[in-house]
C-alpha positions in Angstrom: 100.7 128.0 113.7 100.9 130.5 110.9 103.8 132.9 110.2 103.4 136.5 111.3 104.6 137.7 107.9 101.4 136.3 106.4 99.5 139.4 107.4 101.9 141.5 105.4 101.7 139.4 102.2 98.9 140.8 100.0 98.4 137.5 98.2 97.5 135.6 101.4 96.2 138.3 103.8 92.5 137.2 103.2 93.3 133.6 104.2 94.3 134.5 107.8 90.7 134.7 109.1 89.8 131.2 107.8 93.1 129.7 109.1 92.3 130.9 112.6 88.6 130.1 112.5 88.6 126.8 110.7 92.0 125.3 111.6 92.4 127.2 114.9 96.0 128.3 114.1 97.7 130.9 116.1 100.2 133.5 115.0 103.9 132.7 115.5 107.4 133.3 114.2 108.2 130.7 111.6 111.4 131.1 109.6 111.5 128.1 107.2 107.8 127.8 106.3 104.5 129.6 106.6 102.1 127.1 108.3 102.5 124.3 110.8 99.4 122.2 111.3 99.2 119.2 113.8 97.3 116.1 112.7 97.0 112.4 113.6 97.5 109.7 111.1 95.0 106.8 111.1 97.4 104.4 109.4 99.9 104.8 112.2 99.3 102.1 114.9 101.1 104.3 117.5 98.7 107.2 116.8 96.2 107.7 119.6 94.8 110.5 121.8 97.9 110.4 124.0 100.6 110.2 121.3 102.1 113.4 119.9 100.5 114.6 116.7 102.4 114.8 113.5 103.1 118.3 112.0 102.2 119.2 108.4 104.5 122.1 107.4 103.3 124.2 104.5 105.1 126.7 102.2 102.9 129.3 100.5 103.9 130.6 97.0 102.3 132.9 94.5 103.1 133.5 90.8 105.6 136.3 91.7 107.8 133.7 93.4 108.6 132.0 90.1 109.4 135.2 88.2 113.0 135.3 86.8 114.4 137.7 89.4 113.1 135.5 92.3 113.3 132.0 90.9 116.7 131.1 92.3 115.9 132.4 95.7 112.6 130.5 95.7 114.3 127.2 95.0 116.9 127.8 97.7 114.0 128.3 100.1 112.2 125.1 98.8 115.5 123.2 99.2 115.9 124.3 102.8 112.2 123.6 103.4 112.4 120.0 102.0 115.5 119.3 104.1 113.5 119.8 107.3 112.1 116.2 107.1 113.4 114.9 103.8 110.0 115.5 102.1 107.7 113.9 104.7 104.8 115.8 106.1 105.5 118.8 103.8 103.4 120.5 101.2 103.7 123.6 98.9 100.6 125.6 98.2 100.7 127.6 95.0 98.1 130.4 94.6 96.7 130.5 91.0 94.7 133.7 91.2 96.2 136.2 93.7 94.0 139.3 94.4 94.7 142.4 92.4 96.7 145.1 94.0 94.3 148.0 94.6 96.9 150.8 94.7 97.4 150.7 91.0 95.2 149.2 88.3 96.1 149.4 84.6 93.6 150.4 82.0 93.8 146.9 80.5 92.6 145.4 83.8 89.6 147.7 83.9 88.0 145.8 81.0 85.3 143.6 82.5 86.5 140.1 83.1 89.9 140.8 81.6 91.8 141.3 84.8 90.5 138.1 86.3 91.3 136.2 83.1 94.9 137.6 83.1 95.4 136.7 86.7 94.2 133.1 86.2 96.5 132.6 83.1 99.5 134.1 85.0 98.8 131.7 87.9 98.5 128.6 85.7 101.7 129.5 83.9 103.5 130.0 87.2 102.2 126.7 88.5 103.4 124.9 85.4 106.7 126.6 85.5 107.2 125.6 89.2 106.4 122.0 88.3 108.8 122.0 85.4 111.6 123.7 87.3 111.3 121.1 90.1 112.2 118.4 87.6 115.5 120.1 87.1 116.3 120.0 90.8 116.6 116.2 91.5 118.6 117.0 94.6 115.4 118.3 96.3 113.1 115.5 97.8 109.6 115.3 96.4 107.1 117.7 98.0 103.5 117.8 96.7 102.5 121.1 95.1 98.8 121.9 95.8 97.1 124.5 93.5 94.9 127.0 95.2 92.3 129.0 93.3 91.6 131.8 95.8 93.2 132.7 99.1 89.9 132.3 100.9 89.9 128.6 100.1 93.3 127.9 101.8 91.8 126.3 104.9 89.5 124.0 102.9 92.3 122.9 100.7 94.5 122.1 103.7 91.7 120.1 105.3 91.3 118.0 102.2 95.0 117.4 102.0 95.2 116.4 105.7 92.2 114.0 105.1 94.2 112.3 102.3 97.1 111.9 104.7 95.1 110.4 107.5 93.0 108.1 105.3 94.1 104.5 105.8 95.7 103.0 102.6 93.4 100.5 100.7 93.8 96.9 101.7 95.6 95.0 99.0 94.3 91.6 98.2 96.7 88.8 99.1 98.2 87.0 96.1 96.7 83.6 95.4 98.5 80.7 97.0 99.7 77.7 95.0 97.0 75.6 96.7 94.3 78.0 95.6 95.6 77.8 92.0 95.5 74.1 92.2 91.8 74.2 93.1 91.1 75.9 89.8 92.8 73.2 87.7 89.5 71.4 86.9 86.9 71.7 84.3 84.4 72.5 87.0 86.2 74.9 89.3 86.8 75.1 92.1 87.5 71.6 93.2 87.0 70.6 96.8 89.8 71.0 99.3 89.8 67.2 99.9 90.4 66.6 96.1 93.1 69.2 96.1 94.9 67.6 99.1 94.7 64.2 97.4 96.3 65.7 94.2 99.2 67.1 96.3 99.8 63.6 97.7 99.7 61.8 94.3 101.6 64.3 92.2 104.9 66.2 92.9 103.8 69.5 91.3 101.6 71.0 88.6 104.0 70.0 85.9 103.8 66.4 87.0 100.0 66.5 87.1 99.8 68.2 83.7 102.1 65.6 82.1 100.2 62.6 83.4 96.7 64.1 82.6 97.7 65.1 79.1 99.0 61.7 78.3 95.5 60.0 78.8 93.8 58.7 75.6 91.5 61.3 74.1 87.7 61.1 74.5 85.1 62.3 71.9 85.3 66.1 72.0 81.6 66.4 71.1 80.5 65.2 74.5 80.9 66.9 77.9 82.6 65.0 80.7 79.3 64.4 82.5 77.7 63.1 79.3 80.6 60.8 78.5 80.5 59.3 82.0 76.7 58.8 81.8 77.0 57.2 78.4 79.7 54.8 79.6 77.6 53.8 82.6 74.5 53.2 80.5 76.1 51.3 77.7 78.7 49.5 79.6 81.3 50.7 77.2 84.2 52.3 79.2 85.1 55.9 78.5 88.5 56.0 76.9 89.7 58.9 79.1 88.5 57.1 82.2 90.1 53.9 81.0 93.4 55.5 81.9 95.2 54.1 78.8 98.2 56.4 78.5 100.3 57.0 75.5 103.8 55.8 76.3 103.6 56.8 79.9 105.0 54.6 82.7 102.7 52.4 84.8 103.2 54.7 87.8 101.3 57.5 86.0 98.4 55.1 85.2 98.3 53.8 88.7 98.2 57.3 90.1 95.3 58.3 87.9 93.4 55.2 88.9 94.2 55.9 92.5 92.8 59.5 92.0 89.7 58.1 90.5 89.1 55.7 93.4 89.6 58.5 95.9 87.6 61.4 94.4 85.2 59.6 92.1 84.9 59.3 88.3 83.4 62.7 87.7 85.9 64.8 89.6 88.8 62.8 88.2 87.5 63.3 84.7 87.1 67.1 85.3 90.8 67.3 86.3 91.9 65.4 83.2 89.7 67.5 80.9 91.2 70.7 82.2 94.7 69.7 81.2 93.7 67.9 78.0 91.3 70.5 76.5 92.4 73.8 78.0 96.1 73.8 78.1 99.1 72.7 76.0 101.9 71.4 78.1 105.4 71.4 76.7 
């Protein structure tokens, strides 16, 4: 529906035809707002063809509404308008370039292009003033203020706004679980689920795993884990890091690392140790 008074408002008279043709609105008596448009929200699970549509209520304002004589009355109207739903399903449309009144045209406006430029500047100043004054009225719930370039574009602007209301919100990626983070605690991520499950059985938490792995004797930094393992197998000389010789740690830590090596193999065990020894400093 659109308010009957819209036909008598010079700033928005030209928008009536597009409202009836594009949005199929009918004329009615509205006292608190100018437009009322039904729509269905796609992000509402209860919204279907049989459920009642939501109503977008719209207040139409032009630069004259924020002039000093009318400013207080305008904000009283906005406050009453916002109280209808507490700010939900409401919008204010502010016309930036209202049509010139044809009954009287000043000589200044007869200069080519000058009248249009003045109108645009006046509208932008009015829009900025409305935004600024809204910040001084914290008691009024937030209502989006949509800038409108020309009255003829009102229907298209409202269509775009309704599309933004009915568009489903983007799906947020779930936060990584502690188990997923554990699978990254290896020099060759991600580790297999089986290896991660074994780690959860052998160590109480990541701090415990980090403490035990960082206490293992250092291996030559110039060699990769795979190269160190291959060299130890070829030469028969055990890799120091795989030898599980710990610096001042208890026998339980050594036994758990040996158990880990037996269950997941030398290479994956070494990758876990290298992650904590070479990438992280544990306090």
